[in-house]
BAFI-3210 file (N, C-alpha, C; in Angstrom, 3 decimals, decimal comma, padded with zeros to 6 digits):
// residues 339
n [1|2|3|4|5|6|7|8|9|10|11|12|13|14|15|16|17|18|19|20|21|22|23|24|25|26|27|28|29|30|31|32|33|34|35|36|37|38|39|40|41|42|43|44|45|46|47|48|49|50|51|52|53|54|55|56|57|58|59|60|61|62|63|64|65|66|67|68|69|70|71|72|73|74|75|76|77|78|79|80|81|82|83|84|85|86|87|88|89|90|91|92|93|94|95|96|97|98|99|100|101|102|103|104|105|106|107|108|109|110|111|112|113|114|115|116|117|118|119|120|121|122|123|124|125|126|127|128|129|130|131|132|133|134|135|136|137|138|139|140|141|142|143|144|145|146|147|148|149|150|151|152|153|154|155|156|157|158|159|160|161|162|163|164|165|166|167|168|169|170|171|172|173|174|175|176|177|178|179|180|181|182|183|184|185|186|187|188|189|190|191|192|193|194|195|196|197|198|199|200|201|202|203|204|205|206|207|208|209|210|211|212|213|214|215|216|217|218|219|220|221|222|223|224|225|226|227|228|229|230|231|232|233|234|235|236|237|238|239|240|241|242|243|244|245|246|247|248|249|250|251|252|253|254|255|256|257|258|259|260|261|262|263|264|265|266|267|268|269|270|271|272|273|274|275|276|277|278|279|280|281|282|283|284|285|286|287|288|289|290|291|292|293|294|295|296|297|298|299|300|301|302|303|304|305|306|307|308|309|310|311|312|313|314|315|316|317|318|319|320|321|322|323|324|325|326|327|328|329|330|331|332|333|334|335|336|337|338|339]
n.u [074,469|077,647|078,237|079,804|079,768|077,543|077,921|078,832|082,306|083,418|082,474|082,527|085,060|087,167|088,681|087,971|087,241|089,694|091,476|093,770|096,211|097,776|096,469|094,223|090,881|088,951|086,150|083,087|081,023|082,391|081,960|079,441|076,466|074,122|070,684|069,066|067,914|068,168|069,049|071,527|074,432|073,994|075,286|077,054|078,938|079,173|081,922|083,124|083,632|085,398|088,939|090,467|090,344|092,031|091,843|089,104|089,103|090,717|089,990|090,591|092,757|096,432|098,718|101,670|104,238|106,208|106,102|105,614|102,466|100,091|097,846|095,497|095,563|094,481|094,248|095,997|099,305|102,254|101,654|102,373|102,759|104,679|108,193|111,513|114,211|115,685|114,706|113,510|110,607|107,581|104,815|101,718|098,653|094,867|092,073|089,054|087,231|086,661|088,560|087,020|084,545|085,138|086,261|083,799|081,749|081,611|084,417|086,845|089,614|091,666|093,685|095,634|097,234|100,170|101,126|103,449|103,854|105,891|106,138|103,967|104,432|104,717|103,268|104,991|104,989|105,357|104,700|102,498|099,814|099,695|097,682|094,160|091,898|089,447|088,500|089,596|087,207|087,466|088,031|090,389|093,589|096,952|100,662|103,856|105,739|106,405|106,116|104,642|106,387|108,644|111,239|111,477|114,030|115,757|118,616|119,047|120,294|120,940|119,540|119,224|117,280|115,356|112,170|108,568|107,833|109,387|110,271|111,830|111,417|109,502|110,615|113,111|112,601|110,854|113,362|114,873|113,344|111,739|113,149|115,222|113,824|113,282|113,812|116,312|115,071|111,617|109,372|106,441|104,984|103,147|101,067|099,194|096,864|095,548|092,414|092,771|091,361|091,968|090,312|089,593|090,556|090,233|090,946|090,010|090,385|091,376|092,804|094,574|097,320|099,493|102,854|104,885|107,928|111,441|114,405|117,797|120,632|122,726|121,877|120,468|122,229|123,895|121,958|121,183|123,712|123,692|121,487|120,589|118,966|121,648|124,848|126,139|129,153|132,049|133,400|135,067|138,374|139,181|137,105|137,027|138,373|137,163|134,688|135,686|136,526|134,001|132,348|133,182|132,700|129,865|129,053|129,629|127,872|125,091|124,279|124,099|124,122|125,353|127,929|127,830|128,990|129,735|129,662|131,075|129,211|129,255|130,277|132,763|134,486|132,296|132,959|132,929|132,675|133,804|131,517|132,550|135,194|135,662|137,271|138,027|136,434|135,298|134,808|132,614|130,940|128,469|127,317|126,492|125,577|125,670|123,695|123,252|120,751|121,783|119,826|118,263|116,946|117,339|119,999|120,427|118,742|118,892|119,636|120,098|121,644|121,587|124,115|125,795|129,205|132,032|134,764|136,812|138,620|142,209|145,144|147,276|145,872|143,778|141,667|142,307|139,995|137,154|133,845|130,586|127,685|125,003|121,798|119,826|117,602|116,664|116,230|115,197|117,057|119,247|121,787|123,585|124,585|126,903|128,737]
n.v [096,337|096,818|096,648|096,066|097,319|095,972|095,302|093,325|093,147|092,657|094,367|097,056|099,803|099,751|101,983|105,217|108,322|110,434|109,452|108,551|109,235|108,732|110,093|111,695|111,005|108,288|107,482|107,874|106,404|103,986|101,958|101,709|101,442|098,532|098,469|096,013|093,239|094,568|094,364|091,928|090,809|087,517|084,927|086,797|086,734|087,999|089,559|090,055|091,870|095,091|094,913|096,344|100,023|101,580|100,273|100,299|103,177|103,651|101,875|100,473|101,592|101,687|102,154|104,320|104,359|105,934|104,366|101,243|099,207|097,584|094,873|094,712|097,287|100,316|102,610|104,109|105,358|107,665|108,028|108,477|110,862|111,584|111,333|110,571|108,863|106,329|106,788|105,053|103,230|101,705|099,542|098,911|097,595|097,824|096,247|096,684|094,995|091,270|088,758|086,813|088,057|089,845|088,345|086,734|084,072|082,231|081,889|079,647|079,592|081,920|084,920|086,937|090,057|092,175|094,964|097,432|100,522|103,029|106,258|106,422|104,277|100,924|098,318|096,849|093,503|092,437|090,770|087,717|086,122|082,566|080,695|079,456|077,357|077,797|080,901|083,056|084,504|086,367|089,789|091,119|092,068|093,303|093,437|094,721|092,517|089,484|090,025|092,919|094,504|095,177|097,339|099,476|099,831|097,767|095,618|093,130|089,778|088,365|085,497|082,300|080,521|081,801|082,565|084,119|084,196|084,486|086,930|089,294|089,081|090,621|093,088|092,779|092,494|094,692|096,624|095,518|095,317|097,935|100,331|100,694|101,800|104,100|107,849|110,569|113,338|114,109|111,529|109,461|106,727|104,364|102,172|098,913|096,767|094,003|091,733|088,697|086,466|083,515|083,012|085,398|088,382|090,916|092,314|093,235|096,051|095,850|097,589|100,724|103,069|106,035|107,206|110,041|109,988|111,083|111,379|112,026|113,380|110,799|109,007|106,956|104,887|104,711|103,692|101,283|100,024|099,805|098,668|096,674|094,336|092,662|091,257|088,161|087,442|086,244|082,807|081,152|080,932|081,177|083,104|085,643|085,138|083,190|084,379|086,331|084,711|083,206|085,628|086,072|083,868|084,114|086,369|085,680|083,401|084,531|086,878|090,430|091,132|092,572|091,707|093,098|092,552|089,923|087,121|083,861|081,772|078,893|077,188|075,479|073,553|071,164|068,126|066,699|062,959|059,916|057,362|054,872|054,184|056,443|058,397|062,056|064,119|066,899|070,004|071,992|075,088|077,145|080,729|083,966|086,130|089,436|091,153|093,059|094,016|095,441|096,717|097,662|100,610|102,147|102,614|101,391|099,360|095,449|092,108|089,395|086,643|083,187|081,310|078,575|077,495|075,808|073,852|071,653|068,750|068,201|066,603|067,760|068,831|071,329|072,832|075,691|077,173|078,746|077,464|078,022|076,513|076,131|077,885|078,619|080,402|083,665|087,152|090,487|092,923|096,005|097,387|098,837|097,135|095,659|097,361]
n.w [139,713|138,191|134,338|131,341|128,314|125,920|123,323|120,688|120,171|117,704|116,105|116,492|117,050|119,694|120,799|122,247|121,088|120,949|122,911|122,393|123,207|126,544|129,432|128,659|129,565|128,992|127,151|128,728|128,195|127,796|129,806|130,545|132,621|132,472|132,446|134,033|132,368|129,662|126,658|125,502|123,329|121,699|123,733|125,554|128,391|131,673|132,784|135,414|138,375|138,201|138,589|140,276|141,546|140,111|137,320|137,147|136,461|134,652|132,583|129,275|128,509|128,135|130,172|130,923|133,555|136,174|138,221|139,452|138,488|140,179|139,063|140,990|141,876|143,752|142,990|140,123|140,383|139,560|136,897|133,495|130,404|128,911|128,333|128,549|126,809|128,628|131,113|133,861|133,360|133,658|132,247|132,017|131,385|131,130|130,426|128,604|128,643|128,567|127,078|125,866|125,574|123,639|121,491|120,929|121,347|119,227|118,390|117,805|118,608|120,249|121,195|123,428|122,079|122,074|120,734|119,036|117,800|116,283|115,771|114,276|112,191|111,304|112,988|115,452|116,981|120,595|122,282|122,315|123,921|124,686|122,165|122,711|123,328|124,718|125,244|128,102|130,149|132,349|133,126|131,030|131,661|132,056|131,527|130,270|130,675|132,349|134,707|136,821|137,856|136,490|135,641|132,337|131,951|132,737|132,593|130,328|128,881|125,806|124,977|124,058|125,089|126,551|127,368|126,562|129,014|131,289|133,456|132,313|129,780|128,378|128,542|127,510|124,798|123,919|124,278|122,438|119,974|119,711|120,887|118,740|116,663|117,712|117,209|116,894|118,956|119,610|119,730|119,152|120,662|120,211|121,737|121,525|122,676|121,606|120,807|119,403|117,148|115,682|113,020|112,099|110,437|111,466|114,626|117,304|119,558|122,783|124,667|124,957|124,286|124,221|124,067|124,440|123,835|124,428|122,764|123,447|121,462|120,655|122,614|122,027|121,497|123,601|125,419|124,484|124,651|127,582|128,349|126,551|124,756|125,513|124,209|125,153|127,614|126,063|126,935|125,832|124,637|121,825|120,694|119,574|116,907|116,017|115,562|113,737|111,079|110,905|110,257|107,388|106,223|106,397|105,287|102,849|102,367|102,934|100,810|100,905|103,344|106,247|108,991|111,883|114,161|116,631|118,972|120,410|122,065|123,195|125,637|125,208|122,533|120,401|119,462|116,781|115,712|114,368|113,979|114,147|114,769|116,572|115,957|115,940|113,497|113,204|114,624|116,433|117,271|119,023|118,076|118,641|116,157|115,190|112,847|110,030|107,632|104,456|103,062|104,628|105,699|108,154|110,343|112,949|113,432|113,571|113,136|115,514|115,274|115,825|115,230|113,755|113,876|112,216|112,211|110,350|110,913|110,458|109,287|110,951|113,201|113,537|110,666|109,198|108,200|109,006|108,721|108,085|109,553|109,975|111,038|113,856|114,309|115,615|116,486|116,808|117,444|118,408|116,413|117,761|119,956|119,107|118,438]
ca.u [075,757|078,430|078,357|080,458|079,289|076,925|077,945|079,911|083,460|083,890|081,441|083,259|086,504|086,996|089,338|087,152|088,191|090,570|092,211|094,910|097,216|097,343|096,332|093,049|089,868|088,297|084,808|082,356|080,388|082,761|081,475|078,119|075,405|072,922|069,728|068,592|066,577|068,531|069,588|073,024|074,620|074,028|076,707|077,863|079,203|079,651|083,435|082,828|083,976|086,875|090,344|090,601|089,952|092,645|091,376|087,728|089,543|091,856|089,542|090,705|094,079|097,755|099,401|103,091|104,131|107,527|105,831|104,722|100,837|099,388|096,412|094,343|095,656|093,049|094,827|097,436|100,561|102,909|101,371|103,179|102,403|105,966|109,386|113,204|114,934|116,482|113,871|112,531|109,005|106,449|103,881|100,361|097,327|093,602|091,142|087,772|086,234|087,101|088,920|086,003|083,596|085,863|086,101|082,870|081,800|081,786|085,892|087,289|090,954|091,878|094,763|095,743|098,365|100,474|101,867|103,881|104,242|106,672|105,938|102,898|104,928|104,179|103,177|105,745|104,634|106,003|104,303|101,047|099,574|099,234|096,439|093,379|090,595|088,458|088,915|089,153|086,126|087,504|088,557|091,694|094,759|098,450|101,681|105,038|106,295|105,548|105,855|104,355|107,236|110,234|110,916|112,034|115,429|116,308|119,420|119,080|121,374|120,632|119,648|117,992|116,301|114,402|110,890|107,747|107,259|110,748|110,032|112,400|111,459|109,016|111,575|114,393|111,726|110,757|114,505|115,393|112,472|111,362|114,078|116,381|113,017|113,351|115,028|116,695|113,966|110,241|108,718|105,423|105,115|101,760|100,753|098,123|096,583|094,110|092,027|092,870|090,707|092,527|089,353|089,261|091,231|090,069|091,481|089,137|091,348|090,969|093,386|095,520|097,954|100,840|103,633|105,957|109,490|112,322|115,669|118,712|121,650|123,434|121,075|119,898|123,154|124,272|120,736|121,410|124,933|123,589|120,297|120,729|119,650|123,298|125,775|126,953|130,243|132,557|134,405|135,999|139,281|139,202|135,962|137,383|138,947|135,935|133,720|136,082|136,173|132,553|131,751|133,512|131,826|128,362|128,726|129,461|126,693|124,062|124,740|123,410|123,833|126,795|128,033|128,325|129,804|129,216|130,278|130,729|128,434|129,513|131,585|133,961|134,092|131,729|133,991|132,235|133,628|133,447|130,614|132,950|136,344|135,784|138,428|137,572|136,095|135,020|134,449|131,816|130,534|127,436|127,498|125,625|125,927|124,422|123,537|122,574|120,441|122,351|118,676|117,416|117,468|117,658|121,401|120,313|118,104|119,668|119,030|120,894|121,447|122,188|124,878|126,847|130,605|132,720|136,244|137,139|139,964|143,345|146,426|148,142|145,216|142,104|141,884|142,179|138,996|135,919|133,087|129,333|127,527|123,665|121,433|118,486|116,581|117,307|115,372|115,527|118,242|119,917|122,930|124,940|125,091|127,940|129,575]
ca.v [095,978|097,334|095,640|096,347|097,430|094,790|095,459|092,554|093,862|092,695|095,418|098,452|099,933|100,192|103,229|106,312|109,547|111,406|108,849|107,896|109,688|108,945|111,241|111,772|110,267|107,003|107,982|107,361|105,130|102,430|101,102|102,308|100,521|098,471|098,157|094,502|093,120|095,278|093,317|091,805|089,814|086,164|084,490|087,420|086,957|089,104|089,377|090,455|093,549|095,604|094,254|097,714|101,158|101,825|099,466|100,982|104,718|103,447|100,528|100,644|102,331|101,264|103,140|104,235|105,252|106,090|103,409|100,047|099,408|096,374|094,827|095,098|098,726|101,214|103,909|104,227|106,271|107,890|107,692|109,495|110,717|111,968|110,744|110,664|107,337|106,208|106,908|103,823|103,111|100,523|099,539|098,535|097,721|097,364|096,114|097,158|093,709|089,951|088,178|085,915|088,789|090,529|087,729|086,032|082,440|081,435|082,074|078,545|079,705|083,054|085,107|088,566|090,351|093,479|095,582|098,965|101,515|104,082|107,442|105,872|103,031|099,456|097,919|095,976|092,578|092,302|089,319|087,039|084,807|081,171|080,308|078,907|076,897|078,461|082,026|083,452|085,128|087,334|091,041|091,508|093,224|092,682|094,104|094,428|091,339|088,555|090,588|094,283|095,453|095,165|098,407|099,251|099,712|096,315|095,051|091,973|089,588|087,816|084,100|081,730|079,863|082,507|082,401|085,253|083,778|085,131|087,998|090,513|089,001|091,536|094,420|092,857|092,637|096,369|097,365|095,105|095,908|099,049|101,372|101,051|102,523|105,691|108,580|111,607|114,116|113,346|110,123|108,730|105,140|103,909|100,648|098,449|095,383|093,383|090,460|088,103|085,203|083,195|082,890|086,360|089,289|092,120|092,265|094,672|096,753|096,275|098,995|101,556|104,168|106,669|108,084|111,039|109,783|111,954|110,773|112,983|112,847|109,353|108,314|105,612|103,925|104,294|102,777|099,899|099,282|099,793|097,606|095,346|092,819|092,404|090,018|087,454|087,409|085,134|082,202|080,537|081,738|081,710|083,488|086,895|084,560|082,622|085,328|086,771|083,531|082,988|086,625|086,112|082,823|084,362|087,326|084,969|082,419|085,471|088,176|091,572|091,470|092,628|091,206|094,121|091,671|088,649|086,189|082,661|081,333|077,706|077,326|074,860|073,159|070,161|067,414|065,330|061,763|058,930|056,638|053,670|054,446|057,537|059,692|063,205|064,653|067,946|070,866|073,197|076,068|078,088|082,010|084,887|086,797|090,890|091,233|094,146|094,084|096,370|097,510|098,648|102,261|102,470|101,993|100,812|097,814|094,454|091,008|088,572|085,143|082,016|080,776|077,625|077,680|074,770|073,652|070,490|068,065|067,766|065,690|068,626|069,521|071,776|073,494|077,388|077,913|078,643|077,168|078,036|075,201|076,306|078,887|078,029|081,183|085,089|088,208|091,618|093,834|097,060|097,069|099,216|096,222|095,033|098,316]
ca.w [139,080|136,784|133,270|130,507|126,856|125,235|121,800|120,005|120,104|116,453|115,260|117,035|117,640|121,299|121,067|122,160|120,213|121,768|124,162|121,753|124,262|127,976|130,045|128,264|130,028|128,281|126,837|129,983|127,830|127,673|130,823|130,855|133,449|131,668|132,940|134,163|131,468|128,530|125,381|125,340|122,250|122,387|124,459|126,297|129,744|132,470|133,119|136,687|139,085|138,171|139,268|141,305|141,385|138,920|136,558|136,783|136,105|133,018|131,488|127,946|128,474|128,087|131,104|131,160|134,615|137,013|139,491|139,223|138,864|140,313|138,573|141,665|142,422|144,166|142,068|139,394|140,648|138,869|135,294|132,700|129,024|128,221|129,112|128,016|126,811|129,759|132,231|134,387|132,875|133,631|130,945|132,212|130,355|131,686|129,420|129,187|128,570|128,539|125,762|125,360|124,916|122,238|120,095|120,766|121,763|118,158|118,026|118,533|119,163|120,519|122,089|123,383|121,437|122,343|119,617|119,351|116,455|116,435|114,877|112,961|111,379|111,124|114,276|115,931|118,056|121,545|122,761|122,158|124,787|123,937|121,674|123,586|122,496|125,440|125,875|129,380|130,318|133,129|132,770|130,710|132,201|132,035|131,599|129,244|130,954|132,903|136,232|136,533|138,658|136,091|134,624|130,859|132,318|133,049|131,510|129,810|127,894|124,672|125,480|123,207|126,066|127,172|126,656|126,847|130,430|131,801|134,054|131,885|128,504|127,432|128,513|126,449|123,508|123,746|123,989|121,129|118,740|119,868|121,000|117,613|115,736|117,798|116,175|117,908|119,081|119,982|119,320|119,706|120,812|120,681|122,252|121,202|123,003|120,397|120,972|118,299|116,905|114,211|112,073|111,146|109,784|112,321|115,965|118,173|120,561|124,226|125,343|124,071|124,938|123,511|125,181|123,788|124,461|123,680|122,653|123,054|120,361|121,020|123,820|121,790|121,380|125,410|125,897|124,049|125,215|128,962|128,925|125,678|125,154|125,148|123,662|126,475|127,328|125,613|127,631|124,682|124,198|120,430|120,221|118,610|115,813|115,320|114,693|112,321|110,231|110,754|109,300|106,158|105,619|106,461|104,380|101,477|102,388|102,878|100,369|101,161|105,024|106,768|110,113|112,641|115,396|117,690|120,213|120,937|123,232|123,578|126,651|124,494|121,326|120,710|118,745|115,896|115,793|113,526|114,790|114,072|115,149|117,477|115,287|115,604|112,399|113,078|115,918|116,358|118,210|118,612|118,235|118,164|115,256|115,220|111,092|109,557|106,370|103,728|102,496|105,975|105,969|109,709|110,584|114,362|113,308|113,233|113,799|116,198|114,743|116,458|113,849|114,182|113,042|112,339|111,856|109,528|111,276|109,385|109,803|111,847|114,165|112,890|109,437|109,521|107,711|109,785|108,267|108,528|109,860|110,060|112,000|114,513|115,359|115,326|117,285|116,259|118,083|118,315|115,955|118,846|120,946|118,548|117,988]
c.u [076,511|078,323|079,134|079,383|078,424|076,923|079,222|081,287|084,142|083,244|082,011|084,609|086,428|087,608|088,228|087,741|088,641|091,512|093,253|096,117|097,115|097,159|094,843|091,700|089,275|086,757|084,009|081,439|080,691|082,768|080,205|077,121|074,401|071,798|069,327|067,330|067,160|069,110|071,224|073,258|074,587|075,445|077,683|077,685|079,726|080,983|083,576|083,320|085,287|087,645|090,640|090,213|090,927|092,185|090,016|088,370|090,016|091,417|090,019|091,914|095,027|098,195|100,959|103,291|105,740|107,582|105,208|103,243|100,461|097,993|095,275|094,560|094,562|093,340|096,191|098,225|101,624|102,973|101,898|102,697|103,524|107,130|110,568|113,533|115,928|115,670|113,057|111,047|108,516|105,346|102,670|099,423|096,160|092,582|089,849|086,628|087,079|087,774|087,797|084,734|083,793|085,711|085,054|082,964|081,993|083,634|086,350|088,922|091,423|093,183|095,117|097,383|098,772|101,782|102,330|104,415|105,111|106,464|105,273|103,141|104,581|104,159|103,987|105,101|105,417|105,710|102,708|100,846|099,538|098,088|095,858|092,446|089,441|088,786|088,658|088,044|086,112|088,191|090,118|092,673|096,135|099,362|102,565|105,487|105,548|105,036|105,418|105,226|108,653|110,068|111,846|113,707|115,935|117,307|119,152|120,303|120,688|120,598|118,554|117,227|115,656|113,122|110,017|107,471|108,282|110,342|110,611|112,406|110,621|109,612|112,616|113,677|111,437|112,180|115,169|114,718|112,158|112,219|114,842|115,532|113,190|114,401|115,166|115,399|112,602|109,821|107,361|105,192|103,987|101,485|099,651|097,704|095,200|093,786|092,017|092,260|091,457|091,971|089,243|090,455|091,615|090,502|090,956|090,441|090,608|091,487|094,618|096,163|098,839|101,720|104,519|106,960|110,751|113,886|116,613|119,871|122,551|123,018|120,933|121,108|123,673|123,189|120,941|122,684|124,682|122,256|120,141|119,318|120,916|123,962|126,256|128,498|130,917|133,666|135,162|137,196|139,570|138,118|136,217|137,883|137,784|134,899|134,362|135,895|135,015|131,699|131,982|132,640|130,435|127,967|128,825|128,245|125,353|124,279|123,559|123,169|125,238|126,752|128,397|129,391|129,150|130,167|130,057|130,129|128,611|130,603|132,944|133,725|133,118|132,374|132,667|133,019|132,757|132,697|131,452|134,370|136,658|136,834|137,761|137,353|135,698|135,035|133,563|131,458|129,299|127,907|126,242|126,119|124,963|125,209|122,660|122,160|121,074|120,915|117,809|117,914|117,990|119,033|121,121|119,466|118,940|119,337|120,208|120,608|121,912|122,734|126,163|128,090|131,224|133,869|136,344|138,473|140,986|144,398|147,073|147,361|143,917|142,488|141,524|140,764|137,843|134,742|131,469|128,621|125,761|123,040|120,148|117,675|117,578|116,070|116,186|116,316|118,531|121,351|124,047|125,446|126,245|128,958|130,675]
c.v [096,505|096,165|096,607|096,497|096,291|094,745|094,324|093,178|093,728|093,664|096,917|098,676|100,281|101,847|104,518|107,393|110,397|110,924|108,138|108,024|109,355|110,047|111,992|110,720|109,389|107,634|107,173|106,362|103,746|101,478|101,513|100,944|100,148|097,877|096,330|094,276|093,733|093,945|093,487|090,899|088,587|085,742|085,421|087,022|087,805|088,825|089,661|091,626|093,942|094,909|095,254|098,825|101,744|101,112|100,249|102,661|104,655|102,256|101,330|101,468|101,684|102,475|103,208|104,921|105,004|104,907|102,092|099,879|097,894|096,007|095,270|096,593|099,550|102,342|103,836|105,602|106,539|107,819|109,028|109,737|111,313|111,291|110,773|109,140|107,366|106,375|105,646|103,860|101,942|100,678|098,237|098,478|097,318|097,182|096,460|096,062|092,460|089,545|087,265|086,867|089,587|089,632|086,868|084,726|081,557|081,044|080,520|078,537|081,320|083,381|086,530|088,771|092,092|093,948|096,995|099,502|102,823|105,360|107,125|104,982|101,824|099,103|096,861|094,681|092,296|090,784|088,859|085,974|083,607|080,872|079,344|078,490|077,817|079,899|082,488|084,525|086,203|088,521|090,892|092,438|092,725|093,815|093,800|093,032|090,269|088,914|092,264|095,193|095,483|096,256|098,349|099,144|098,882|095,878|093,674|091,373|088,418|086,167|083,136|080,639|080,433|082,600|083,877|085,088|084,460|086,507|089,175|090,234|089,987|092,740|094,303|092,896|094,081|097,056|096,875|095,397|097,361|100,148|101,311|101,647|103,867|106,550|110,019|112,689|113,602|112,344|109,649|107,407|104,962|102,221|099,967|096,745|095,064|092,109|089,661|086,381|084,870|083,201|084,272|087,449|090,350|091,477|093,228|094,922|096,546|096,899|099,412|102,712|104,882|107,590|108,764|110,806|110,566|111,333|111,719|112,511|111,932|108,984|106,729|104,473|103,808|103,411|101,521|099,168|098,799|098,827|096,535|095,421|092,843|091,212|089,481|087,490|086,168|084,148|081,333|081,596|081,994|082,398|084,447|086,098|083,636|083,290|086,031|085,903|083,301|084,142|086,301|084,620|083,007|085,365|086,447|084,240|083,290|086,795|089,172|091,628|091,681|092,299|092,280|093,548|090,606|088,280|084,894|082,426|079,994|078,146|076,478|073,985|071,879|069,194|066,643|064,304|060,917|057,995|055,335|053,663|055,523|058,566|060,754|063,814|066,228|068,643|071,680|073,996|076,844|079,554|082,692|086,023|088,396|091,066|092,200|094,046|095,387|097,064|097,935|099,964|102,731|101,794|101,244|099,611|096,804|093,226|089,918|087,203|084,382|081,336|079,633|077,551|076,274|074,537|072,018|070,104|067,578|066,832|066,383|069,218|070,020|072,797|075,028|077,813|077,568|078,272|077,666|076,885|075,416|077,663|078,256|079,219|082,613|086,175|089,428|092,353|095,236|096,956|097,589|098,223|095,627|096,009|098,537]
c.w [138,027|135,629|132,276|129,148|126,395|123,816|121,565|119,596|118,531|115,677|115,912|117,470|119,108|121,684|121,238|121,584|121,072|122,855|123,673|122,748|125,588|128,349|130,084|128,610|128,937|127,997|127,971|129,481|127,619|128,631|131,648|131,455|132,496|132,463|133,044|133,240|130,092|127,656|125,475|124,078|123,066|122,982|125,101|127,669|130,636|133,150|134,899|137,188|138,396|138,929|140,666|141,043|140,328|137,471|135,812|136,282|134,935|132,339|129,987|127,834|128,736|128,820|130,789|132,760|135,256|138,103|139,224|139,586|139,030|139,785|139,358|142,581|142,719|142,987|141,332|139,732|139,725|136,928|134,614|131,135|128,174|129,206|128,246|128,040|127,840|131,378|132,540|134,178|133,096|132,774|131,500|131,308|131,237|130,398|129,484|129,118|128,795|127,056|124,914|124,930|123,584|121,340|119,845|120,877|120,620|117,503|118,824|119,098|119,198|121,249|122,165|122,392|121,832|121,391|119,595|118,059|117,068|115,456|113,698|111,900|111,630|112,518|114,599|117,147|119,247|122,275|122,327|123,469|123,915|123,627|122,651|122,839|123,354|125,849|127,018|129,622|131,695|132,360|132,220|131,040|132,148|131,913|130,383|129,352|131,730|134,644|136,131|137,060|137,962|134,970|133,325|131,092|132,908|132,261|131,563|128,740|126,801|125,119|124,451|123,728|126,420|126,362|127,420|128,462|131,679|132,025|133,133|130,304|127,696|127,502|127,465|124,971|122,947|123,558|122,714|120,289|118,598|119,926|119,485|116,473|116,174|117,029|117,482|118,094|119,853|119,312|119,889|119,484|121,260|120,792|122,142|121,837|122,415|121,012|119,744|117,906|115,538|113,199|111,290|111,234|110,924|113,804|116,716|119,412|122,078|125,265|124,224|124,611|123,939|124,607|124,084|124,341|123,597|124,006|122,474|122,238|121,190|122,281|123,428|121,951|122,834|125,899|125,576|124,622|126,776|129,266|127,734|125,256|124,629|124,795|125,024|126,190|126,854|126,737|126,639|124,013|122,665|119,855|119,057|116,888|115,305|114,592|113,492|111,065|110,006|109,932|107,773|105,528|105,545|105,516|102,850|101,038|102,350|102,160|100,675|102,633|105,262|108,280|110,830|113,798|116,023|118,537|119,895|121,889|123,879|124,622|126,219|123,455|121,467|119,126|118,263|115,572|114,865|114,492|115,092|115,179|116,437|117,110|115,429|114,237|112,107|114,393|115,721|117,385|117,975|118,881|118,208|117,247|115,031|113,541|111,050|107,965|105,672|103,179|103,418|105,991|107,379|110,121|112,061|114,223|112,780|113,745|114,400|115,992|115,523|115,422|114,500|113,192|113,393|111,787|111,414|110,380|110,116|110,296|111,171|112,761|113,206|111,590|110,083|109,329|108,773|108,878|108,627|108,227|110,241|111,090|112,531|115,060|115,148|115,976|116,914|117,708|117,793|117,614|116,887|119,905|120,714|118,227|119,106]
res [m|r|r|h|l|a|l|p|f|a|l|l|t|l|a|s|p|g|c|a|a|l|g|v|g|v|d|a|t|a|t|d|e|l|e|v|g|s|d|r|p|a|g|w|l|d|p|g|p|w|l|g|g|a|h|e|a|h|a|g|q|v|l|f|s|t|r|p|i|a|a|a|a|a|a|a|t|g|v|v|t|e|a|a|l|g|d|a|l|y|v|r|f|f|g|r|d|s|l|y|n|a|v|g|p|e|c|s|e|s|w|l|s|l|g|v|s|v|n|g|g|e|r|t|q|i|w|a|t|t|p|r|a|a|a|p|t|e|l|a|a|g|e|l|g|s|r|y|d|v|p|t|t|t|a|t|e|l|d|p|d|k|t|a|r|d|p|e|r|g|v|a|l|w|n|g|r|i|v|p|q|l|r|d|g|v|n|d|v|h|v|v|v|t|a|v|c|r|r|r|d|e|a|p|v|l|a|e|g|t|l|r|l|t|v|a|p|g|a|r|a|k|y|a|k|r|y|g|p|k|l|p|k|a|t|l|r|e|s|k|a|v|v|a|g|l|t|k|a|v|e|k|e|w|p|g|r|e|v|v|g|g|v|v|t|s|e|d|w|i|v|g|r|d|q|v|t|g|a|p|l|k|r|s|v|a|t|f|l|v|v|r|e|r|s|e|p|n|p|a|i|c|r|a|y|r|v|w|a|k|q|a|k|t|q|g|g|w|a|r|e|i|a|y|a|g|m|d|g|s|e|e|v|s|c|d|i|a|r]
***
């Protein structure tokens, strides 16, 4: 029966020499067979058989492909190591062991994390699974989003109610956090899936892979506007006027930041009334504002903030001034979606 390496993951680096780039085979020792009765670390559990032929052939790798690859696929088809921004790509990883064996039985809370670094830069997290007291004992495998058949070229829209469980959420984060980091020309995009234990600083690598991604001049802005995550369409008639007024208020409230653009996301004004008389006192709406830090050297990197705007009630109607009324969340996006 096939067995995984019996070494504790916390004591070794799982990336085999030379396998940082896809297309280079993982070291054959990654899934050495163990003789019956051979030594295994205390608490090690057999994670079971490979999920399929593709898993066995690509254990420890993150694959980029032009065709979706199911976890139980007999073979991985359409695998590429080079692509151009705008190509429809699927991202699949095959872990070489279970999360349980990676962190060890003594870890009381653990999770998987998928992170991406561009051209050797700092790693950006795309998603992390929900922390679990009992780490899964089956072989680790997964994809960029919650479904393996959703390509990176899936148009998405900013939505504060979306979670990592939504099929296109991983793609939206990829396009919002990673694409803005790309530069014109050839880029090395390195994806790493790690096993994280809350009590430790080190995070063993379960799978990794690198894609050489070419960006033509002007392609990044076109890509952002086509695939997003884009700003939703405004339904409130005063959206432009509200954003213009809120921009002035926010740039005064947040020095060092520039509002690139935005949109009102509320369908209508929410009126605040006096609790006794019921008389209107103010009205408010929610917006998305795309904001750039003036200190950010990359002109393509912004954050979309969920910002509230308000107007006070006057004798003649509503005050002309749009006031800042608070913020409740943000996410990284391309500045180009608001230009």
